C-alpha positions as CSV (number, residue, x, y, z in Angstrom):
1,M,95.2,156.3,144.6
2,P,96.0,159.7,143.2
3,S,99.8,159.5,144.7
4,T,101.7,156.2,146.0
5,L,102.7,158.4,149.3
6,A,100.1,158.6,151.8
7,L,99.0,162.3,152.1
8,D,96.7,164.2,154.7
9,P,95.2,167.3,153.3
10,A,94.5,168.4,156.9
11,R,98.0,167.8,158.6
12,V,98.8,171.0,160.0
13,R,101.6,173.0,158.2
14,L,104.1,174.6,159.4
15,P,104.8,178.1,158.6
16,E,108.5,178.4,159.0
17,N,108.6,175.4,156.3
18,Q,106.8,177.2,153.9
19,E,104.9,174.0,153.2
20,Q,102.2,174.6,150.4
21,P,98.7,173.1,151.0
22,I,97.7,169.5,150.0
23,D,95.1,169.2,148.0
24,L,91.6,167.5,149.0
25,F,91.9,165.1,145.9
26,Y,94.3,163.2,147.5
27,A,92.4,162.7,150.5
28,F,90.6,159.8,148.5
29,A,91.1,156.9,147.3
30,Y,88.8,156.0,143.8
31,I,87.2,152.4,143.4
32,S,85.6,151.1,140.2
33,D,82.9,148.8,141.3
34,R,80.8,147.1,138.4
35,Q,77.6,147.4,139.7
36,E,77.9,150.6,141.3
37,G,80.5,152.7,139.1
38,L,82.6,154.9,141.0
39,V,82.8,154.5,144.9
40,I,85.0,157.4,146.6
41,V,86.3,156.6,149.9
42,N,88.2,159.1,152.3
43,V,91.4,157.5,153.6
44,A,93.0,160.0,154.8
45,T,92.2,159.3,158.7
46,L,94.7,156.3,158.3
47,V,97.4,158.8,158.2
48,D,96.8,161.6,160.5
49,G,98.3,160.0,163.2
50,N,95.0,159.0,165.3
51,P,94.7,155.2,165.6
52,E,91.5,155.5,166.9
53,N,89.5,156.6,164.6
54,N,90.4,154.3,161.3
55,F,87.2,153.4,160.2
56,L,86.3,154.2,156.8
57,N,83.0,154.8,155.0
58,K,81.6,154.9,151.5
59,D,81.3,158.7,151.5
60,V,80.5,159.0,147.2
61,V,78.7,156.6,144.9
62,F,78.6,158.0,141.4
63,N,77.2,156.5,138.5
64,P,74.8,159.0,136.4
65,D,72.3,157.4,134.4
66,G,74.1,154.1,134.3
67,V,77.2,155.1,132.3
68,L,79.8,153.9,134.8
69,T,78.1,150.4,135.3
70,G,80.4,147.8,134.7
71,A,83.3,149.5,135.6
72,S,86.7,147.4,135.6
73,F,89.5,149.9,136.5
74,V,90.5,153.6,136.9
75,A,93.0,155.9,137.2
76,A,93.9,159.2,138.4
77,A,96.0,162.2,136.4
78,G,95.2,165.2,137.8
79,H,91.7,166.0,138.9
80,R,90.8,163.7,136.6
81,L,89.6,159.8,136.6
82,Y,90.2,157.9,133.5
83,I,87.5,154.9,133.8
84,T,87.1,151.7,131.6
85,T,83.4,150.3,131.2
86,P,81.8,148.0,128.7
87,R,80.7,151.1,127.0
88,G,84.1,153.1,126.8
89,L,86.1,155.1,128.4
90,A,84.6,157.7,130.9
91,I,86.5,160.4,132.4
92,V,85.4,161.9,135.6
93,D,86.5,165.4,137.4
94,V,86.7,165.0,141.0
95,S,88.3,168.9,141.4
96,D,85.6,168.2,144.6
97,P,85.7,164.8,145.4
98,M,82.5,165.0,146.8
99,H,80.8,166.5,143.7
100,P,82.5,164.2,140.9
101,H,80.8,165.0,137.4
102,L,81.6,163.0,133.6
103,A,83.5,165.4,131.9
104,G,84.0,163.3,128.6
105,E,84.0,160.0,127.2
106,L,85.1,157.6,124.5
107,G,82.6,155.1,123.2
108,G,82.6,151.8,121.9
109,N,83.4,152.5,118.0
110,F,86.9,152.5,119.2
111,L,87.8,150.6,122.1
112,R,85.7,147.0,122.7
113,N,85.2,146.3,125.8
114,P,88.3,148.1,127.4
115,H,90.0,146.5,130.9
116,C,92.2,148.9,131.7
117,V,93.9,152.4,131.5
118,A,97.4,154.1,132.0
119,I,98.1,157.6,131.8
120,Q,101.7,159.1,130.8
121,F,102.1,162.4,130.0
122,R,99.8,163.5,127.3
123,Y,98.7,159.6,126.1
124,A,96.3,157.2,127.5
125,F,97.0,153.5,126.8
126,V,94.0,151.5,127.0
127,T,93.8,147.7,126.7
128,D,90.8,146.0,125.3
129,D,89.6,143.0,123.2
130,D,91.6,143.9,120.2
131,G,94.8,144.7,122.2
132,L,97.0,148.0,123.0
133,K,95.1,151.2,122.4
134,V,96.8,155.0,122.4
135,L,94.5,157.4,122.8
136,D,96.0,161.0,122.8
137,I,95.0,163.4,125.7
138,T,96.2,166.8,125.0
139,D,92.5,167.9,126.3
140,P,92.4,165.8,128.9
141,V,88.3,165.2,128.3
142,R,88.2,165.0,124.6
143,P,90.3,161.9,123.8
144,I,91.4,161.1,120.6
145,P,92.1,157.7,119.1
146,V,96.0,157.6,117.8
147,R,95.8,156.6,114.0
148,K,98.5,153.8,113.9
149,G,98.8,153.8,118.1
150,F,97.6,150.0,118.3
151,V,99.2,147.2,119.2
152,R,97.2,143.9,118.4
153,L,97.0,141.3,121.6
154,G,94.8,138.4,122.2
155,N,94.3,138.6,126.0
156,A,95.4,142.0,127.0
157,G,94.5,142.7,130.7
158,R,96.4,144.9,133.2
159,L,98.7,147.1,131.8
160,Y,101.2,149.2,133.7
161,V,103.3,151.9,131.5
162,A,107.2,153.0,132.8
163,R,108.7,155.3,130.6
164,T,109.6,153.9,127.2
165,Y,107.5,150.5,127.8
166,A,104.5,149.2,128.4
167,Y,103.9,146.1,130.1
168,V,100.7,144.1,129.5
169,A,99.6,141.0,131.0
170,N,98.6,138.8,127.9
171,G,97.2,136.1,129.5
172,P,98.2,132.4,128.3
173,E,101.1,134.1,126.4
174,G,102.4,135.8,129.3
175,L,103.9,139.4,129.5
176,A,103.6,141.5,126.6
177,I,106.4,144.2,126.7
178,V,105.7,147.1,124.3
179,D,107.8,149.7,123.0
180,V,106.2,153.2,123.7
181,E,109.1,155.3,123.4
182,N,107.1,156.9,120.2
183,P,103.2,156.4,121.7
184,E,102.1,157.0,118.2
185,R,103.9,154.4,116.9
186,P,104.4,151.7,119.6
187,R,105.4,148.1,118.1
188,L,105.8,144.7,120.5
189,D,109.6,144.4,121.6
190,Q,108.8,140.7,123.1
191,M,106.6,138.2,124.2
192,F,108.0,137.3,127.8
193,S,106.7,133.7,129.2
194,A,109.8,132.5,131.1
195,G,109.6,129.2,129.2
196,G,106.0,128.5,129.5
197,A,106.1,129.3,133.2
198,I,103.8,132.5,133.1
199,N,100.8,131.0,131.5
200,D,97.6,132.6,132.5
201,A,99.0,136.9,133.2
202,R,96.2,138.6,135.1
203,A,98.1,142.1,136.2
204,V,101.2,143.2,135.9
205,Q,102.9,146.5,138.2
206,I,106.5,147.8,137.8
207,G,108.5,148.6,140.8
208,S,111.9,149.2,142.7
209,V,113.1,146.2,145.0
210,N,116.5,146.8,146.5
211,A,117.5,149.7,144.1
212,S,116.8,147.0,140.9
213,Q,113.6,147.2,138.8
214,F,111.0,144.3,138.5
215,A,108.1,143.1,136.9
216,L,105.6,141.9,139.8
217,V,103.1,139.6,137.5
218,A,99.8,137.9,138.5
219,D,99.7,134.7,137.4
């Protein structure tokens, strides 16, 4: 989802509130599919106030020339989707969600079987078979590998970047906490396994619960 909020671009706006239009981009969920590539589904019907039309359709299936086959994760930033595949990182422009187009790629010469991607400001953080790698996306469709933007991890999977830290699910070693205050020189801050209790970390989500920050780890 492009936003943690449920948004309905078709909602009637009140002129006296000076409400701005909501971009159509926010009406959709963008799904990575290992066989079909990218699947786009309009989910705004779930928040339009009508409980009788809550049915979803596979609105768009996008996989030009098979470049998205094996897609494992998708992150939205601006009007672009960053998608990890066995080939590398693909950037798909969804300015018109019903007619997406491939805008850029970074091939496997730098990325080895990428698993997940997170975007923060002008950097993309990608996990692959080598660990955590940083890309400069100042030009959003032409990612450039950061020369010293690499932390070796043995089992890097899903990650979540929150301000100055990247949290990486690192399999049997637990949760890797990487300092990314300087994204061009990331460093491993600590490996946390709760005394061995986290021994098969697969995914992590950072969020606020009761005004405190927590990492929710799938193991």
